[in-house]
C-alpha positions as CSV (number, residue, x, y, z in Angstrom):
1,M,-0.2,-0.1,-0.3
2,K,2.8,2.4,0.8
3,T,4.9,1.5,-2.7
4,K,1.5,2.5,-4.5
5,L,1.3,5.6,-2.1
6,F,4.6,6.9,-2.8
7,F,4.3,6.3,-6.6
8,Q,1.3,8.0,-6.6
9,A,2.6,10.9,-4.8
10,F,6.1,10.9,-7.0
11,V,4.1,11.3,-10.3
12,K,2.1,14.3,-8.8
13,F,5.1,15.9,-7.6
14,F,6.8,15.6,-10.5
15,A,4.3,16.7,-12.9
16,G,3.7,19.8,-10.9
17,L,7.0,20.5,-11.0
18,I,7.3,20.0,-15.0
19,I,4.1,21.8,-15.6
20,I,5.0,24.9,-13.5
21,S,8.2,25.1,-15.0
22,A,7.4,24.7,-18.5
23,L,4.5,27.9,-17.9
24,L,7.0,30.1,-16.5
25,F,9.8,29.4,-18.4
26,I,8.5,29.2,-21.8
27,S,6.2,32.3,-21.3
28,A,9.4,33.9,-19.8
29,G,11.3,32.6,-23.5
30,T,14.6,32.2,-21.5
31,L,15.5,30.1,-18.5
32,A,17.3,33.5,-17.1
33,Y,14.2,34.0,-15.2
34,W,15.7,34.1,-11.6
35,Q,12.3,34.6,-9.7
36,A,11.0,31.6,-11.3
37,W,14.2,29.7,-10.0
38,L,13.6,31.3,-6.4
39,F,9.7,30.5,-6.7
40,I,10.1,26.8,-7.7
41,A,12.7,26.6,-5.3
42,I,10.6,27.4,-1.9
43,L,7.4,25.8,-3.6
44,F,8.8,22.1,-4.4
45,I,11.4,21.7,-2.0
46,P,9.4,22.2,1.1
47,M,6.2,20.0,-0.6
48,F,9.2,17.2,-1.2
49,V,9.9,17.2,2.4
50,A,6.4,17.7,3.8
51,G,5.1,14.5,1.6
52,I,8.7,12.5,3.0
53,V,7.3,13.7,6.7
54,M,3.7,12.5,5.8
55,M,4.9,9.4,3.9
56,I,6.7,7.9,7.4
57,K,4.3,9.6,10.1
58,N,1.1,10.1,8.8
59,P,0.7,8.2,5.3
60,S,-3.6,8.3,5.6
61,L,-3.2,12.2,5.5
62,L,-1.1,12.4,2.5
63,R,-3.7,9.9,0.8
64,K,-6.1,12.2,1.5
65,R,-4.2,15.4,0.2
66,L,-3.5,13.3,-3.2
67,N,-7.4,12.6,-3.4
68,A,-8.8,14.9,-5.9
69,K,-11.4,13.0,-7.4
70,E,-14.4,15.7,-6.0
71,E,-18.1,14.5,-6.8
72,Q,-19.7,17.6,-6.3
73,S,-20.2,19.6,-9.4
74,E,-19.7,22.8,-7.4
75,Q,-16.4,21.7,-6.2
76,K,-15.4,20.4,-9.8
77,T,-16.4,24.3,-10.8
78,V,-13.9,25.5,-8.1
79,I,-11.5,23.7,-8.8
80,A,-11.4,24.2,-12.9
81,L,-11.4,27.9,-11.9
82,S,-8.5,27.6,-9.8
83,G,-6.9,25.7,-12.1
84,I,-7.7,28.3,-15.0
85,M,-6.8,31.5,-12.4
86,F,-3.4,29.3,-11.7
87,L,-2.7,28.9,-15.4
88,A,-3.2,32.4,-16.0
89,A,-1.4,33.5,-13.2
90,F,2.0,31.8,-14.3
91,I,2.3,32.5,-17.8
92,T,1.5,35.8,-17.3
93,S,4.5,36.3,-14.6
94,G,6.7,35.2,-17.5
95,L,5.2,37.2,-20.1
96,N,5.6,40.0,-17.5
97,F,9.1,39.3,-17.4
98,R,9.8,38.7,-20.8
99,F,8.4,42.1,-22.2
100,G,9.1,44.3,-19.2
101,W,5.6,45.1,-18.5
102,I,6.1,46.1,-14.7
103,V,9.2,45.6,-13.4
104,L,9.2,45.4,-9.5
105,P,12.2,45.9,-7.0
106,D,14.4,42.8,-6.3
107,F,13.1,43.3,-2.5
108,V,9.7,42.8,-3.3
109,T,10.5,39.3,-4.2
110,Y,12.7,38.8,-1.5
111,I,10.0,39.9,1.3
112,S,7.4,37.9,-0.7
113,A,9.3,34.9,-0.7
114,A,9.8,35.4,3.3
115,V,5.7,35.4,3.5
116,F,5.2,32.7,1.3
117,L,7.8,30.3,3.5
118,I,5.8,31.7,6.4
119,A,2.4,31.0,5.1
120,Y,3.8,27.2,4.0
121,V,4.5,26.6,7.6
122,L,1.4,27.6,9.1
123,Y,-0.1,25.4,6.6
124,A,1.4,22.4,7.5
125,E,0.6,23.3,11.3
126,V,-3.0,23.3,10.1
127,M,-2.6,19.8,8.5
128,R,-1.0,18.6,11.8
129,E,-3.7,19.8,14.0
130,N,-6.5,19.1,11.9
131,E,-6.2,15.4,11.1
132,Y,-9.5,15.3,9.3
133,L,-8.3,17.9,6.0
134,S,-8.8,16.2,2.9
135,R,-9.3,18.2,-0.4
136,T,-12.5,16.9,-1.3
137,I,-16.1,17.0,0.3
138,E,-16.6,13.9,2.5
139,V,-17.9,13.1,5.4
140,Q,-15.3,11.1,7.8
141,E,-15.7,8.6,10.9
142,N,-15.2,10.2,14.3
143,H,-14.8,13.9,12.3
144,K,-14.4,16.2,15.3
145,V,-14.2,20.4,15.4
146,V,-11.2,21.7,15.8
147,D,-10.7,24.3,18.1
148,T,-7.5,24.5,19.5
149,G,-4.1,25.9,18.1
150,L,-4.6,28.2,14.9
151,Y,-8.2,27.3,15.0
152,G,-8.3,28.7,18.2
153,I,-7.1,31.8,16.4
154,V,-8.7,32.1,12.9
155,R,-12.1,30.4,11.8
156,H,-10.6,29.2,8.7
157,P,-6.9,28.8,9.2
158,M,-6.7,26.8,5.9
159,Y,-8.3,29.8,3.5
160,F,-6.0,32.2,5.5
161,T,-3.1,30.6,4.6
162,T,-3.7,29.4,1.5
163,V,-4.4,33.6,0.8
164,L,-1.2,34.2,1.7
165,L,0.3,31.7,-0.6
166,F,-1.6,32.6,-3.3
167,L,-1.0,36.2,-3.4
168,S,2.7,36.1,-2.2
169,M,3.2,33.8,-5.2
170,P,2.9,36.3,-8.3
171,L,5.2,38.7,-6.1
172,V,7.8,36.3,-5.5
173,L,7.8,36.2,-9.5
174,G,8.0,39.6,-9.9
175,S,4.5,40.5,-11.4
176,V,1.9,43.0,-10.4
177,I,0.0,42.1,-13.0
178,S,-0.5,38.3,-11.9
179,F,-1.0,39.5,-8.4
180,A,-4.4,41.0,-10.0
181,V,-4.9,37.6,-11.7
182,M,-4.6,35.8,-8.4
183,L,-7.2,38.3,-6.3
184,F,-9.8,36.2,-8.1
185,Y,-9.0,33.6,-5.5
186,F,-11.3,35.4,-3.1
187,P,-14.8,35.1,-5.7
188,I,-13.5,31.4,-5.9
189,I,-13.8,31.1,-1.6
190,V,-17.2,32.5,-2.2
191,I,-18.1,29.9,-4.4
192,E,-16.4,27.1,-2.7
193,K,-18.1,28.2,0.9
194,S,-21.5,28.7,-0.6
195,P,-22.7,25.0,-1.0
196,C,-20.4,23.6,2.1
197,V,-22.0,21.2,3.6
198,R,-18.9,19.8,5.9
199,G,-17.3,21.5,8.9
200,C,-14.9,23.3,6.5
201,S,-11.8,23.9,7.3
């Protein structure tokens, strides 16, 4: 069972790495897009480490995070809209670098990278605190309401951390235009929350 889980995680990890790298560097028209290299490093290195940790300590949580087969039509819409948003944001970032539409100072990239990593740590903490997290809407056995840790401070810490992650991404990539694209995450959250029938994270 663990071998199958490892293979599934391995395939998804490298598929994500290849797709995002292709979107960024092809649209930028060069491999000299240093902000893209930084973004790929701060995104995929912690992701790889977190995956190994979950594989060893909590494979059931990793299995839930890899489960992207959503049955509800509303959630399928959310996933599709999110995919379009990320696609547009990454391509726009590369094009912004290629054509120099709006050039941000380097310190914006460095500060945004720090915010991204902090948000990544908070995201990991949310997953540690709430063992019932999954990527799809489902009723789980013995599901309990979590009200400690970050859940005692923020009503929906998962959404809070993903907002930080998603809004810092385009700034790490040096693109204000992509930042504007990622603002569409807010109406997407509204769509996701509206039909919610679970104790949402």
